Structure formats: structure tokens, C-alpha cells
C-alpha positions as CSV (number, residue, x, y, z in Angstrom):
1,M,-13.6,16.9,3.0
2,S,-9.9,16.7,3.6
3,D,-7.8,13.9,2.1
4,Q,-7.1,12.8,5.7
5,H,-10.8,11.8,6.0
6,Q,-10.8,9.9,2.7
7,L,-7.9,7.7,3.8
8,R,-9.0,7.3,7.5
9,G,-9.8,3.7,8.3
10,V,-7.9,2.1,5.5
11,L,-4.5,0.7,4.6
12,A,-3.5,2.7,1.6
13,I,-0.9,0.8,-0.5
14,A,1.2,3.3,-2.4
15,Y,2.7,2.1,-5.7
16,D,4.9,3.5,-8.4
17,G,2.7,3.9,-11.5
18,S,5.8,4.0,-13.8
19,C,6.9,0.5,-12.6
20,P,5.0,-2.3,-14.5
21,A,5.6,-4.8,-11.8
22,C,4.4,-2.4,-9.2
23,S,1.3,-1.7,-11.2
24,A,0.7,-5.4,-11.5
25,L,0.7,-5.7,-7.7
26,A,-1.7,-2.8,-7.4
27,Q,-4.0,-4.7,-9.8
28,Y,-3.8,-7.9,-7.7
29,L,-4.8,-5.8,-4.7
30,T,-7.7,-4.2,-6.5
31,V,-8.9,-7.6,-7.9
32,Y,-9.0,-9.3,-4.5
33,R,-11.0,-6.4,-3.0
34,I,-9.6,-6.8,0.5
35,D,-11.8,-4.8,2.9
36,H,-10.2,-1.5,4.1
37,V,-7.2,-1.8,1.6
38,V,-6.9,0.7,-1.2
39,V,-4.2,1.2,-3.7
40,I,-3.0,4.7,-4.7
41,K,-0.2,6.0,-6.8
42,R,2.7,7.1,-4.6
43,D,2.7,10.6,-6.3
44,A,-1.0,11.1,-6.0
45,P,-1.9,14.5,-4.7
46,A,-4.5,13.1,-2.3
47,L,-1.8,10.8,-0.7
48,R,0.7,13.6,-0.5
49,R,-1.8,15.9,1.3
50,A,-2.8,13.1,3.7
51,L,0.8,12.5,4.6
52,G,1.4,16.2,5.1
53,E,-1.8,16.6,7.3
54,A,-0.6,13.8,9.4
55,N,3.0,15.1,9.6
56,L,4.4,12.0,8.0
57,S,6.8,11.5,5.0
58,A,6.9,8.8,2.4
59,P,10.1,6.7,2.0
60,S,12.1,7.9,-1.0
61,D,12.3,4.8,-3.1
62,E,10.5,1.8,-1.6
63,P,7.0,0.5,-1.5
64,F,5.0,1.8,1.5
65,A,1.6,1.8,3.1
66,L,-0.2,4.5,4.9
67,D,-1.9,2.5,7.7
68,W,-4.8,4.5,9.1
69,T,-6.7,1.6,10.5
70,E,-5.8,2.8,14.1
71,A,-6.3,6.2,15.7
72,R,-2.9,7.5,14.5
73,P,-1.7,7.0,11.0
74,T,1.6,5.2,10.4
75,V,3.8,4.7,7.4
76,R,4.7,1.0,7.0
77,T,7.4,-0.5,4.8
78,G,9.0,-3.9,4.3
79,L,7.9,-6.7,6.6
80,A,5.6,-4.3,8.7
81,M,3.7,-3.5,5.5
82,R,3.4,-7.2,4.5
83,I,2.1,-8.1,7.9
84,A,-0.5,-5.2,7.7
85,V,-1.7,-6.5,4.3
86,A,-1.8,-10.1,5.7
87,R,-3.9,-9.0,8.6
88,A,-6.3,-7.2,6.3
89,A,-6.6,-10.1,4.0
90,G,-7.3,-12.6,6.7
91,V,-6.7,-16.3,7.0
92,R,-9.4,-17.3,4.4
93,R,-7.4,-15.5,1.7
94,G,-4.2,-17.4,2.3
95,P,-3.6,-18.5,-1.4
96,H,-4.4,-15.0,-2.6
97,L,-2.0,-13.6,0.0
98,I,0.8,-15.9,-1.3
99,R,0.2,-14.5,-4.8
100,L,0.2,-11.0,-3.5
101,L,3.6,-11.6,-1.7
102,L,5.1,-13.1,-4.8
103,A,3.9,-10.1,-6.9
104,E,5.3,-7.7,-4.3
105,Q,8.7,-9.5,-4.5
106,R,8.7,-9.3,-8.3
107,A,7.9,-5.6,-8.0
108,R,10.8,-5.0,-5.6
109,R,13.2,-6.8,-7.9
110,A,12.0,-4.9,-10.9
111,R,12.4,-1.6,-9.1
112,K,16.0,-2.4,-8.1
113,R,16.8,-2.8,-11.8
114,I,15.4,0.6,-12.7
């Protein structure tokens, strides 16, 4: 099975495994078990192959998500990525979503310092 099929139907949040704050954000996402949201290291071969198969490229140095919840995959960053996570989380998970957004903000600040 191609990597394209493994990531089809999910929002794959790519994170920098060498960034402690980014890894903490990935842990939050894993703990909350949001349906159709997975976390994957941004340098994972599976993610690279899926991006290549879809003729997409990853942003060089910012968090991103490969959104394959629609027919065509899309790379999302910034506000578009946050909105996609919020939609996946749903209204009932509002408090968890606020924690996730705060963790994402900490991760962004930490990456800027690196």
C-alpha cells in the first residue's frame, strides 16, 4: 500500500522531532485522540513520499498539516492549519482545543529561538 493511502482521510500534523515544544504539541494531539488527526515527524519517509505522490511540498521551516480529508490533499499552515484542527476537534473539545492552541504557540516561539 502506498503512503498516499495511509494518510488519505486524515489530517496529518507534521512536527519537528528535534524541537521539545513541538514534540509536546504532538503529545497533546496524541493524548486527545482526535478522530482523523494523526501526528507524524516532518522528516518521516512516509510523509515525504505522500507529499511527493501528491505533488506537494512541505514548508521549509514552519509547522504544517497535510490535510487529506477532502478528495485532493492540501498543505495547510498558520491559521488554516489551526482551523482544520479546530474543525476536527469539534465544539465539545473546546477546552482541549485552547490547550492545543497554547501549546502550538509555545512551539512556534521555541522554534524561532532555535
